[in-house]
C-alpha positions, 0 to 999 in steps of 0.5 A: 413247320418249326421254321415257319412258326419261328418266322411268325414268332419273330414277326410278332416280336417285331410288331409288339415292339415300340413303333420306330419313328416314321415321318411318312417318307416311305409312303405306302411302300413301308414293307413293315413286318406284322403277324399278318404280313409275315404269315403270308409272306413267309411262303416266299423264299427267294426271287428267280429271274433269267433275264437281264434288263434294267426294269426287271432288275428293278422288279427283282430288287423291289421284291427282295426289299419288300419280302425282306421287310414283310418277313423280317428276314433277308430275302434275295435272288436265289436258285429256284426252290419251293416258295420262289417268286419267278419273274420274267417275260416269254424271253425267259425259258421258264416263263415261256414253258408255262404258256401263260395267258399273256395275249391281249395284255399289251406291254403293261399288263401282267399275270400272277399265278401259282405254278409248278416249275421243275417240281417246285411250287412257285409264284410267277410274275409274268408279262409281255414286257419288263414294265409289266413285270415291274407292275406285277411285282408291285401288285404281288407285294400289295397283296402281301402288304394287305395281309392277303394270301398268295398261296393260290394266286390267279390274277390277270390284269392290265391298265384300262387307260394308255396315258396315266399322268401326273401334271406338275404345276412347277415353275422353273424357280421351284415355286409350285402353283397350288402346291402345299408340300414344299418346293418343287422336286426339280432342282433345275440349278443343280441338274444335270450335274447332280440328280437328287436321289428323291427323283428315283424314289418319286419314280418308284412310288409312281410305278407302284401304282402304274403311273406312266408319265409326268408333265414336269412344268406348270401349264402356265408355262415358261417358254424357257423350258424349251430352250437348250439350257433346260433340255440336258436337265430334262434328259437326265430326269427322263433317263432316271424315270425310263426304267420305271416305265415313266415318260416325261412330257412338257407344258408348252407355251404357245407363244414360245416361237416369239419369246425364245424363237425370235419370230414375230408371230405364233400363228399356227397357220404360219409356215415359219411357226410350224417349222419352228415347232418341228425343229424344236420337236426334232431337237427334243427327240434327239436327246429324249427318244421316248419323250411323251409330248406336249401339254398345252393351256391356251386362251385361258386365264390370259395364256396365249393361244391360237385364238389370238390369231382368230384360229381354232383350238383344233388348228392350234393343236394340230400344228403341234401334233404335226411336229410330234407325229413323226416321233410318236408324241401326243398333244394334250390340249386342255379344255379349261377355257373361259374368257372375260370378253364372253358374257356366257356362263362360265360353265358353258364356255368349254362346251361351246368352244370344243363340242363344235370341233368334234372330229377336227383334231389330229389323230395324236391329239387328246383333249384334256377335260377337267372332271367338272366345268368350273374348277376342281370344286368340292362337288361338281356334276361331271363335265358336259363334254364327256360323251359329247365328242364321240370322234375326239379322244378325251382324257379327264383331268383331276386335281390331286393337290387340294386347292379347293378342299383345305390345302394340306391340313384338311383330311379330304380323301378324293377317291370318293369324289373321283369315283362319283364322277367316273361312275356318273351316267352320261346317257351318251350315246345311251343310258348306262354309259358312264364317264369311265366308259367314255374314257376307256373306249378308244374313239377309233382303233389306236386312239389314245386314252388317258387321265391326268392328275395335278400333282400334290408332291413337293420337297416335304419329307412326307412328299404331299404335305400331310400323311393323309394327302398321300392317299390321294396320290395313291388313289389317283394311280389306282383309278388311273389304272382302273377307272371302274375301281372302288374308292373304298377298296383303294382306301382300305388297301392304302390304310393297310399299307401305310398305317397297319394291316391290323383290322383295328386300324384299317377299319377306322382309318378307312371310315374316316377317309370315306366320310371326309370329302362329304364333310368338307362339302358340308362345312364349305359349300353344301347343296351344290354351292361352289367357288365361295373362297377367299380371293386368289389363294382360295384359303378360307371362306369369302362368299361376300366377295364381289369386287374382282375385275371379272364377274366370274371371279366373284363368289357372289356370281356363283351363289346369286344369293338375295332376299328371295333365294339362292343358287345359279339358274342354269335352266332354260330360264337362266343360262341353260347350261343344263341343256349341254347334257344329254336330254335325259339329264337335262330333264332331270337336272333341269327340274328342281323337283327331280334334281338331286339335292346335292346339286340343287343350287348348282342348277337352280335359284330357289326360295329360302322357304323351299321345302326339302326332302328332310322336311326342313326349309332350304335355309334350315337345311343349309345351316344343318349341313354346315353344322353336320360338316363340323360335327363330322370333323369332330367325329374323325378326331375321336376316331383318330384319338382312339388309335393312339398306341396302334400307329407310330407316335410321330405320324399319330401326333402330326395327324392329331394336330392337323385334325385340330386345324381342320376342326378350327377352320371348319368352324370358321367356314361354318360361322362365316358362311352362316353369318353372311347368308343370314344377312343376305337372306334377312332371316333369323337363324333356325331354332336351336342353332348356335349363332356365330360367335362374331358379327359378319364384319369380323369374318369379312375383315380376316386377311391371309395374304401369305397363304401358300400356293397362289399363282405368281 
């Protein structure tokens, strides 16, 4: 007892001491002592394992690192005793003797259990395979980091999706398309001779949330990535990531047989093309036996694909799948397609092209579908393909990097956005079948399931460009593991692990996070508006833009505002995109009286005088939302300011400065948008509205040509 009190006292002294300088490099794996963590972690006295395996080595080292940090004393591997953390698989006699319920957990699941071994009270981390032990070890540490007890532990968990991948939009020259956190981590010029230690830290962070794969290069792919010059470099990364349970994948350029293979065609039905891809797959697997497979963007935004040869997406995907199948690889074929030669509403095009192909893809093909039908907008209804292809594996693609939600400087927690999509009822094949259900249930035994997130990671010291953007990387991993998870619970865990387990910190930080995405929607494009950004980089407002080469690149295409009203008619009297959803949703969303107001202008062109649920007219409601969005950022500033002295000063100052940027840019969005829609509608501002400080011409004249992240 005296020893325990002493440990808690030591932790209290550490906690009350001035916070050391932090810059965010440690992410949510800080392992800092506090009274809450020291009290709970003090029961852990050492780490015990019987097995020698590279992944179990990592698990043991992580536990020692975490327990030492959380208790303020040195904790390492030791002989078994009271308080030991015993880790392993059934190959360990100690684990086997416990007869733990490991059936059905696969390779990646785990059991955490309080138990007695040789008369000693211990905590057990057990799994069928070493990677499950690693995941379970991180889960144990998370429990302690959030101030919870491990005294009577009984956890049994496994991932609900097979493929949990990051997609890096990184180019070979280290430019990151839609990246706001510095350059690409992958220093191809120095690989394979020099491997940056950050590669290991990257893998460790991903393993801590259960991410098990990474696509190294941009979907707008360079064929050079498949050449012998790059394969040894990729092999080196694969070797670093392997013990952490992470496979590497590549984005494959469909025209690579022409560009680097010397062929005259990339027609998927040409035997020479198929032979080239088979030989390339054999070459890759000879170096990387656990290579995951290919991600393909085809016939979209100018990328080559099977459509260039009048072949279908299924014919293109299946040719690649045949090359990978002997090695166990998969093809992830993106459904983000739209073409200028097709006059169809952009929202309809992916469904029109892919739904007729249901059941025609090879067994090792999974179609990768964005969360919404346009392009990662602040709010979109779920993509209509979810539930519409019952014989084809689908995985969801979300964007962790914030191309459309304020880049790195705007606080926008995306866990709430993804939860909104995942919990949406598809009504296919019946009511109550959510998007998450569709992702989790294999379409046939052994069929792949998955989710992908476009990474927000770069060379910035804090990895993601801002402290709070780390939360989106973390939330993606947690929801990839369990798509039924709670965005609120995930936010609370991240806040406790990243800032402090002190409830006086966790509560306001979580509250900020949970209101942040809705604030962005309000000050950018409320009530179902979308894609109203300035050209190219998508930085700042541009609802007036109407001079781009393609109609569906122009914001005016998406809002259709005129003197009579605003919104895109996607009902039977318009594009009829609503009919691509299940009949129950078609009826609800196709009726302007029944559609949720947050989606009103996505599906309907309505009068400015339409009376809303609040009693205000649509015009008054739109302005109220813009004002509310700005007010919400101001409220977040106040909440954050009250935390001064409760979090470390360096990160506190950075967040304070970023919130000030967000406040100014939220005001810019509000003022420019109100000025534009007032002119288009010909209506005066609602009574009591503060007018924009500048005329519309001022906002139209703003140019930001060097905003980051635009594709090259």
